[in-house]
C-alpha positions as a printed NumPy array, in Angstrom:
array([[ -45.267,  -99.846,  -38.071],
       [ -44.244,  -98.642,  -35.077],
       [ -42.816, -102.729,  -33.57 ],
       [ -44.118, -102.743,  -30.194],
       [ -42.691, -107.034,  -29.296],
       [ -39.567, -108.826,  -31.495],
       [ -38.799, -111.752,  -30.006],
       [ -36.365, -114.158,  -32.05 ],
       [ -35.15 , -118.061,  -32.894],
       [ -36.357, -118.329,  -28.515],
       [ -35.833, -121.857,  -27.567],
       [ -36.684, -123.385,  -24.145],
       [ -35.921, -127.085,  -23.004],
       [ -36.609, -128.659,  -19.3  ],
       [ -34.551, -131.668,  -18.645],
       [ -35.174, -132.848,  -22.134],
       [ -38.44 , -132.089,  -23.093],
       [ -37.815, -129.084,  -25.838],
       [ -40.951, -126.787,  -25.427],
       [ -40.935, -124.621,  -27.835],
       [ -38.252, -124.602,  -31.07 ],
       [ -37.384, -121.205,  -32.372],
       [ -40.311, -119.342,  -31.628],
       [ -40.26 , -115.585,  -33.834],
       [ -42.909, -112.813,  -33.893],
       [ -43.623, -108.928,  -34.335],
       [ -46.124, -107.174,  -32.818],
       [ -46.685, -103.654,  -33.988],
       [ -48.654, -100.855,  -32.549],
       [ -52.209, -102.268,  -34.632],
       [ -51.067, -106.019,  -34.086],
       [ -53.385, -108.819,  -32.366],
       [ -51.76 , -111.692,  -31.018],
       [ -53.532, -115.158,  -29.128],
       [ -51.681, -118.261,  -28.662],
       [ -53.533, -121.474,  -29.568],
       [ -52.75 , -125.322,  -29.175],
       [ -53.038, -128.367,  -27.188],
       [ -52.059, -128.987,  -23.368],
       [ -48.043, -128.94 ,  -22.783],
       [ -47.561, -127.439,  -26.379],
       [ -44.943, -124.187,  -24.811],
       [ -48.033, -121.692,  -25.076],
       [ -47.147, -120.133,  -21.3  ],
       [ -43.888, -121.287,  -21.731],
       [ -43.401, -118.649,  -24.764],
       [ -45.411, -116.278,  -22.465],
       [ -43.053, -116.26 ,  -19.15 ],
       [ -40.005, -116.015,  -22.182],
       [ -41.125, -113.332,  -23.274],
       [ -42.004, -111.76 ,  -19.888],
       [ -39.362, -112.221,  -19.039],
       [ -40.303, -115.12 ,  -16.435],
       [ -38.307, -117.81 ,  -17.576],
       [ -34.194, -117.467,  -18.877],
       [ -34.352, -119.049,  -22.143],
       [ -31.865, -122.082,  -23.285],
       [ -30.659, -120.14 ,  -26.843],
       [ -29.466, -117.157,  -28.108],
       [ -32.582, -114.703,  -28.445],
       [ -33.285, -111.37 ,  -29.296],
       [ -36.569, -109.428,  -27.28 ],
       [ -36.911, -105.911,  -28.269],
       [ -40.018, -103.586,  -26.638],
       [ -40.382, -100.499,  -27.645],
       [ -43.085,  -98.777,  -25.465],
       [ -43.584,  -94.629,  -26.359],
       [ -45.977,  -92.516,  -23.756],
       [ -47.258,  -89.406,  -24.737]])
C-alpha cells in the first residue's frame, strides 16, 4: 500500500479544553476516510492540523506523499 498521509499522536488544546488527544491515522492511495462525531468532538480541529492551519500542542508526525505521473 502506498501511504499518502500518515499522522501520529496529534494533540490540541484550547485553554483548558482538550480538542483532540493522541489521534493517529494512515491513509493509502485507495483509502477513503470520513470523520464523524458530535458537535465539539474535534473533527474540524483534526482537519486543520492535517492541513497545517493549526499547530499541534505535542510532538507529532505528519507525512504527505504525493506523486504525479
